[in-house]
BADO-567778 format. One record per atom (N, C-alpha, C): residue number from 0; residue in three letters; chain; atom name; x, y, z. Coordinates in pm, whole numbers, m for minus. Atoms other than C-alpha are relative to their C-alpha. Example, Ala and Ser with C-alpha at 12.3 -4.5 7.8 and 13.67 -1.06 7.14 Angstrom:
REM BADO-567778
NODE   nr  rest  kette  atom      xx      yy      zz
NODE    0   ALA      A     N      89    m119       0
NODE    0   ALA      A    CA    1230    m450     780
NODE    0   ALA      A     C      90     120       0
NODE    1   SER      A     N     m82    m119      m6
NODE    1   SER      A    CA    1367    m106     714
NODE    1   SER      A     C     m77     109      73
REM end
This chain:
REM BADO-567778
NODE   nr  rest  kette  atom      xx      yy      zz
NODE    0   MET      A     N     m37     m29     107
NODE    0   MET      A    CA    6552     m88   16127
NODE    0   MET      A     C      36     m25    m157
NODE    1   ARG      A     N     m38      80      29
NODE    1   ARG      A    CA    6791    m274   15971
NODE    1   ARG      A     C     m65     m34    m127
NODE    2   ASN      A     N     133      98     114
NODE    2   ASN      A    CA    6497    m502   15821
NODE    2   ASN      A     C     m53      71     m90
NODE    3   PHE      A     N      30     m80     117
NODE    3   PHE      A    CA    6321    m206   15703
NODE    3   PHE      A     C      32      63    m152
NODE    4   ALA      A     N     m72    m111     115
NODE    4   ALA      A    CA    6578      m4   15498
NODE    4   ALA      A     C       8    m163     m94
NODE    5   MET      A     N     m22     120      85
NODE    5   MET      A    CA    6643    m406   15352
NODE    5   MET      A     C    m149     m20     m75
NODE    6   VAL      A     N     139     m44      87
NODE    6   VAL      A    CA    6288    m413   15260
NODE    6   VAL      A     C     m48      68     m74
NODE    7   ILE      A     N      51    m137     118
NODE    7   ILE      A    CA    6208     m64   15086
NODE    7   ILE      A     C     178     m37    m103
NODE    8   GLY      A     N    m120       0      86
NODE    8   GLY      A    CA    6567    m151   14914
NODE    8   GLY      A     C     m34    m115    m118
NODE    9   LEU      A     N      59     125      87
NODE    9   LEU      A    CA    6435    m469   14747
NODE    9   LEU      A     C    m158      40     m28
NODE   10   TRP      A     N     124     m38      59
NODE   10   TRP      A    CA    6118    m319   14685
NODE   10   TRP      A     C       5     144    m117
NODE   11   LEU      A     N     m59    m176     130
NODE   11   LEU      A    CA    6255       2   14493
NODE   11   LEU      A     C      85    m121     m89
NODE   12   ALA      A     N     m22      57     141
NODE   12   ALA      A    CA    6488    m273   14291
NODE   12   ALA      A     C    m104     m89     m67
NODE   13   GLY      A     N     100      47      63
NODE   13   GLY      A    CA    6210    m471   14186
NODE   13   GLY      A     C    m101      76     m61
NODE   14   ALA      A     N      84     m43      70
NODE   14   ALA      A    CA    5971    m194   14117
NODE   14   ALA      A     C     107      61    m142
NODE   15   SER      A     N     m36     m42     102
NODE   15   SER      A    CA    6266     m26   13907
NODE   15   SER      A     C     m32     m66    m168
NODE   16   PRO      A     N     m14     m20      74
NODE   16   PRO      A    CA    6256    m255   13626
NODE   16   PRO      A     C    m166      14    m161
NODE   17   ALA      A     N      82     m30      77
NODE   17   ALA      A    CA    5912    m215   13527
NODE   17   ALA      A     C     m37     158      26
NODE   18   SER      A     N      23    m112      59
NODE   18   SER      A    CA    5926     144   13562
NODE   18   SER      A     C      74      66    m102
NODE   19   ALA      A     N     m78     m43     152
NODE   19   ALA      A    CA    6177     149   13235
NODE   19   ALA      A     C     m34     m34     m29
NODE   20   GLN      A     N      36      38     103
NODE   20   GLN      A    CA    5976     m17   13032
NODE   20   GLN      A     C     m31     185     m99
NODE   21   ILE      A     N      15    m154      95
NODE   21   ILE      A    CA    5922     249   12728
NODE   21   ILE      A     C    m131     m50     m56
NODE   22   TRP      A     N     170       3      24
NODE   22   TRP      A    CA    5573     354   12697
NODE   22   TRP      A     C     m32      48    m193
NODE   23   ASP      A     N      35      m6     119
NODE   23   ASP      A    CA    5408     314   12339
NODE   23   ASP      A     C     m97      59     m50
NODE   24   GLY      A     N      99     m71      39
NODE   24   GLY      A    CA    5142     571   12370
NODE   24   GLY      A     C    m124     m78       7
NODE   25   GLY      A     N     119      28     m30
NODE   25   GLY      A    CA    4867     335   12486
NODE   25   GLY      A     C     m50    m106    m128
NODE   26   ARG      A     N      48     121     147
NODE   26   ARG      A    CA    4878     118   12112
NODE   26   ARG      A     C      22    m156      56
NODE   27   SER      A     N      37     152     m69
NODE   27   SER      A    CA    4937    m208   12330
NODE   27   SER      A     C    m125     m28      10
NODE   28   ALA      A     N     172      85     m87
NODE   28   ALA      A    CA    4626    m175   12562
NODE   28   ALA      A     C     m78     m76    m143
NODE   29   VAL      A     N     125      56     130
NODE   29   VAL      A    CA    4409    m200   12191
NODE   29   VAL      A     C      67    m105     m94
NODE   30   PRO      A     N     m22     144     139
NODE   30   PRO      A    CA    4440    m572   12037
NODE   30   PRO      A     C     m37      m3    m101
NODE   31   ASP      A     N      91     m12     161
NODE   31   ASP      A    CA    4460    m610   11685
NODE   31   ASP      A     C    m105     m78     m10
NODE   32   THR      A     N     158      91      18
NODE   32   THR      A    CA    4141    m775   11598
NODE   32   THR      A     C      91    m114    m135
NODE   33   PRO      A     N     m11      98      62
NODE   33   PRO      A    CA    4217   m1106   11398
NODE   33   PRO      A     C     m47      30    m143
NODE   34   MET      A     N      44      35     115
NODE   34   MET      A    CA    4084   m1124   11040
NODE   34   MET      A     C     m69    m148     m12
NODE   35   PRO      A     N      24     169      26
NODE   35   PRO      A    CA    3838   m1403   10997
NODE   35   PRO      A     C      48     m76    m101
NODE   36   ALA      A     N     m46      88     118
NODE   36   ALA      A    CA    3911   m1696   10828
NODE   36   ALA      A     C     m88      16    m106
NODE   37   ASP      A     N      54      16      71
NODE   37   ASP      A    CA    3836   m1684   10521
NODE   37   ASP      A     C     m46     m87    m108
NODE   38   PRO      A     N      31     134      25
NODE   38   PRO      A    CA    3688   m2050   10390
NODE   38   PRO      A     C      42      23    m189
NODE   39   GLY      A     N     m60      m6     122
NODE   39   GLY      A    CA    3724   m1885   10031
NODE   39   GLY      A     C    m118    m100     m69
NODE   40   VAL      A     N      68      77     104
NODE   40   VAL      A    CA    3585   m2104    9740
NODE   40   VAL      A     C      m2    m178      43
NODE   41   THR      A     N      25     170     m47
NODE   41   THR      A    CA    3648   m2466    9901
NODE   41   THR      A     C    m116     m42      30
NODE   42   PRO      A     N      99      96     m26
NODE   42   PRO      A    CA    3321   m2565   10030
NODE   42   PRO      A     C     m69      m5    m112
NODE   43   MET      A     N      43      38     114
NODE   43   MET      A    CA    3158   m2456    9692
NODE   43   MET      A     C      61    m110     m96
NODE   44   LEU      A     N     m84      92      71
NODE   44   LEU      A    CA    3410   m2692    9513
NODE   44   LEU      A     C     m11    m134      82
NODE   45   ASN      A     N     m16     112     m83
NODE   45   ASN      A    CA    3357   m2967    9795
NODE   45   ASN      A     C    m178     m41     m60
NODE   46   ASP      A     N     188      52      26
NODE   46   ASP      A    CA    2934   m2932    9729
NODE   46   ASP      A     C      17     m57    m201
NODE   47   LEU      A     N      10      46     157
NODE   47   LEU      A    CA    2998   m2963    9304
NODE   47   LEU      A     C     117    m119     m15
NODE   48   ARG      A     N     m66     105      46
NODE   48   ARG      A    CA    3260   m3251    9318
NODE   48   ARG      A     C     m93    m120     119
NODE   49   ARG      A     N     105     131    m100
NODE   49   ARG      A    CA    2978   m3456    9598
NODE   49   ARG      A     C    m138       6    m100
NODE   50   ASP      A     N     100      22      83
NODE   50   ASP      A    CA    2701   m3326    9329
NODE   50   ASP      A     C      20     m94    m141
NODE   51   LEU      A     N     m35      47      78
NODE   51   LEU      A    CA    2949   m3454    9073
NODE   51   LEU      A     C     m16    m178      m4
NODE   52   ARG      A     N      m1     145     m55
NODE   52   ARG      A    CA    2967   m3804    9223
NODE   52   ARG      A     C    m152     m37      15
NODE   53   THR      A     N     197      62      22
NODE   53   THR      A    CA    2572   m3824    9271
NODE   53   THR      A     C     m42      14    m153
NODE   54   ALA      A     N      32      37     196
NODE   54   ALA      A    CA    2557   m3708    8855
NODE   54   ALA      A     C     m17    m151     m25
NODE   55   ARG      A     N     m23     150     116
NODE   55   ARG      A    CA    2734   m4012    8772
NODE   55   ARG      A     C     m37    m127      66
NODE   56   ARG      A     N      73     125     m92
NODE   56   ARG      A    CA    2616   m4261    9037
NODE   56   ARG      A     C    m175      21     m90
NODE   57   SER      A     N     126     m19      23
NODE   57   SER      A    CA    2240   m4148    8905
NODE   57   SER      A     C      28      m8    m100
NODE   58   GLY      A     N     m31     m15     155
NODE   58   GLY      A    CA    2366   m4177    8538
NODE   58   GLY      A     C     m60     105    m106
NODE   59   GLN      A     N      20     m66      48
NODE   59   GLN      A    CA    2309   m3838    8446
NODE   59   GLN      A     C      96      49     m43
NODE   60   ILE      A     N    m115     m66     110
NODE   60   ILE      A    CA    2649   m3740    8296
NODE   60   ILE      A     C     123    m187      25
NODE   61   THR      A     N    m132      96     m26
NODE   61   THR      A    CA    2933   m4000    8193
NODE   61   THR      A     C      68     m16      73
NODE   62   ARG      A     N    m111      56    m143
NODE   62   ARG      A    CA    3216   m4120    8383
NODE   62   ARG      A     C      69     110     m69
NODE   63   GLN      A     N     m93    m105      28
NODE   63   GLN      A    CA    3446   m3889    8104
NODE   63   GLN      A     C    m111     124      m6
NODE   64   GLU      A     N      65    m166     m33
NODE   64   GLU      A    CA    3181   m3562    8165
NODE   64   GLU      A     C      53      56     106
NODE   65   GLU      A     N     m50       9    m124
NODE   65   GLU      A    CA    3268   m3646    8481
NODE   65   GLU      A     C     146      73     103
NODE   66   ARG      A     N     m99     m56     m23
NODE   66   ARG      A    CA    3628   m3645    8489
NODE   66   ARG      A     C      43     179     m30
NODE   67   SER      A     N      35    m157      65
NODE   67   SER      A    CA    3637   m3305    8270
NODE   67   SER      A     C     m75      81      81
NODE   68   LEU      A     N      84     m78    m125
NODE   68   LEU      A    CA    3429   m3162    8540
NODE   68   LEU      A     C     102     m14     101
NODE   69   ARG      A     N     m74     m10    m124
NODE   69   ARG      A    CA    3638   m3267    8817
NODE   69   ARG      A     C     118      90     m33
NODE   70   ARG      A     N    m140     m95      39
NODE   70   ARG      A    CA    3940   m3140    8642
NODE   70   ARG      A     C       4     187      m2
NODE   71   GLN      A     N      68     m97      m5
NODE   71   GLN      A    CA    3790   m2813    8641
NODE   71   GLN      A     C      31      86      88
NODE   72   ALA      A     N     m24     m65    m124
NODE   72   ALA      A    CA    3728   m2796    8947
NODE   72   ALA      A     C     183     m34      77
NODE   73   ALA      A     N    m161      11     m38
NODE   73   ALA      A    CA    4108   m2883    9005
NODE   73   ALA      A     C      81      92      10
NODE   74   VAL      A     N     m76     m98      18
NODE   74   VAL      A    CA    4218   m2631    8850
NODE   74   VAL      A     C     m29     154      65
NODE   75   ILE      A     N      87     m51    m112
NODE   75   ILE      A    CA    3990   m2358    9035
NODE   75   ILE      A     C     112      m8     139
NODE   76   ALA      A     N     m30      23     m76
NODE   76   ALA      A    CA    4135   m2542    9343
NODE   76   ALA      A     C     127      55      m1
NODE   77   ALA      A     N     m96     m66     m62
NODE   77   ALA      A    CA    4487   m2476    9283
NODE   77   ALA      A     C      66     107     m67
NODE   78   ALA      A     N     m14    m121      41
NODE   78   ALA      A    CA    4481   m2147    9128
NODE   78   ALA      A     C     m91      94     154
NODE   79   GLN      A     N      28     m68    m187
NODE   79   GLN      A    CA    4291   m2045    9551
NODE   79   GLN      A     C     148     m70      10
NODE   80   ARG      A     N    m169      18    m109
NODE   80   ARG      A    CA    4593   m2242    9665
NODE   80   ARG      A     C      77     135     m89
NODE   81   ARG      A     N    m132     m59      71
NODE   81   ARG      A    CA    4839   m2024    9432
NODE   81   ARG      A     C     m54     171      65
NODE   82   TYR      A     N      13    m114     m63
NODE   82   TYR      A    CA    4673   m1714    9533
NODE   82   TYR      A     C       6      77     183
NODE   83   ARG      A     N     m24      12    m147
NODE   83   ARG      A    CA    4679   m1790    9889
NODE   83   ARG      A     C     123      62      71
NODE   84   SER      A     N    m124       4    m115
NODE   84   SER      A    CA    5016   m1823    9932
NODE   84   SER      A     C      92     132     m54
NODE   85   ALA      A     N     m73    m170       2
NODE   85   ALA      A    CA    5090   m1422    9829
NODE   85   ALA      A     C     m89      57      33
NODE   86   GLY      A     N     117     m65     m85
NODE   86   GLY      A    CA    4758   m1370    9989
NODE   86   GLY      A     C    m101      14    m110
NODE   87   LEU      A     N     123     m18      54
NODE   87   LEU      A    CA    4411   m1353    9877
NODE   87   LEU      A     C     m76     158     m42
NODE   88   SER      A     N      52    m134      m3
NODE   88   SER      A    CA    4287   m1011    9728
NODE   88   SER      A     C    m118     m14     m38
NODE   89   SER      A     N      94       5       7
NODE   89   SER      A    CA    3933    m905    9669
NODE   89   SER      A     C      20     m52    m156
NODE   90   GLY      A     N      14      78     134
NODE   90   GLY      A    CA    3976    m970    9292
NODE   90   GLY      A     C     m11    m112     m65
NODE   91   GLU      A     N     m42     110       4
NODE   91   GLU      A    CA    4136   m1245    9315
NODE   91   GLU      A     C    m108     m64      60
NODE   92   ARG      A     N     104      96     m22
NODE   92   ARG      A    CA    3840   m1407    9512
NODE   92   ARG      A     C    m118      12     m55
NODE   93   GLN      A     N     104     m35      28
NODE   93   GLN      A    CA    3568   m1262    9344
NODE   93   GLN      A     C      16     m76    m168
NODE   94   GLU      A     N     m26     132     108
NODE   94   GLU      A    CA    3759   m1457    9033
NODE   94   GLU      A     C     m62    m112       6
NODE   95   LEU      A     N      40     192     m10
NODE   95   LEU      A    CA    3746   m1788    9179
NODE   95   LEU      A     C    m151      m6      19
NODE   96   MET      A     N     154      84      13
NODE   96   MET      A    CA    3367   m1781    9285
NODE   96   MET      A     C     m40      67    m135
NODE   97   ALA      A     N       7      22     109
NODE   97   ALA      A    CA    3323   m1663    8948
NODE   97   ALA      A     C       9    m125    m112
NODE   98   ARG      A     N     m53     108      85
NODE   98   ARG      A    CA    3509   m1971    8793
NODE   98   ARG      A     C     m85    m132      45
NODE   99   THR      A     N      59     125     m41
NODE   99   THR      A    CA    3334   m2187    9049
NODE   99   THR      A     C    m175      16     m37
NODE  100   GLU      A     N     144      m9      76
NODE  100   GLU      A    CA    2972   m2009    8993
NODE  100   GLU      A     C      m6     m95    m142
NODE  101   ALA      A     N      m1      61      83
NODE  101   ALA      A    CA    3058   m2125    8617
NODE  101   ALA      A     C     m49     m86     m56
NODE  102   LEU      A     N       4     144       1
NODE  102   LEU      A    CA    3168   m2434    8685
NODE  102   LEU      A     C    m131     m77      59
NODE  103   LYS      A     N     157      64     m68
NODE  103   LYS      A    CA    2848   m2514    8871
NODE  103   LYS      A     C    m109      10    m124
NODE  104   GLY      A     N     118      28     124
NODE  104   GLY      A    CA    2631   m2418    8555
NODE  104   GLY      A     C      41     m85     m81
NODE  105   ALA      A     N     m19     143      73
NODE  105   ALA      A    CA    2827   m2644    8346
NODE  105   ALA      A     C     m18    m165      27
NODE  106   ILE      A     N      28     120     m28
NODE  106   ILE      A    CA    2772   m2932    8555
NODE  106   ILE      A     C    m153     m16      22
NODE  107   ASP      A     N     104     m44      30
NODE  107   ASP      A    CA    2421   m2791    8551
NODE  107   ASP      A     C     m98     m76    m110
NODE  108   ALA      A     N      42       9     122
NODE  108   ALA      A    CA    2399   m2804    8188
NODE  108   ALA      A     C     m17    m137     m53
NODE  109   GLN      A     N      29     188      20
NODE  109   GLN      A    CA    2510   m3189    8195
NODE  109   GLN      A     C     m55     m70      15
NODE  110   ARG      A     N      54     155     m37
NODE  110   ARG      A    CA    2319   m3362    8369
NODE  110   ARG      A     C    m170       2     m81
NODE  111   THR      A     N     126       7      61
NODE  111   THR      A    CA    2014   m3463    8165
NODE  111   THR      A     C     m96      m1     153
NODE  112   PRO      A     N      83      42     m88
NODE  112   PRO      A    CA    1678   m3476    8365
NODE  112   PRO      A     C     m54    m164     m13
REM end
């Protein structure tokens, strides 16, 4: 009987911390869904840099044109880093996409057929 009382006492002592937890209304049962990672314009800028390298090697653009266009790509990448440090809003993302598209158009215009 003494062992039985000891087991019951240990069982009650082990159950009390769990019952003392604060109930949060069931909100903890639903996990927060993480936001998908937004690659932004980085893949597009990488493609543009590759296009610049290809155009320069094939003689479609001059070295000076390549440098100028690379600087423009660097300015867009720097703006993306600045915007991301404070959280990228949809307006900032649209601006970066528009600037990247404009740069792509400038690269295509610089190429000679």
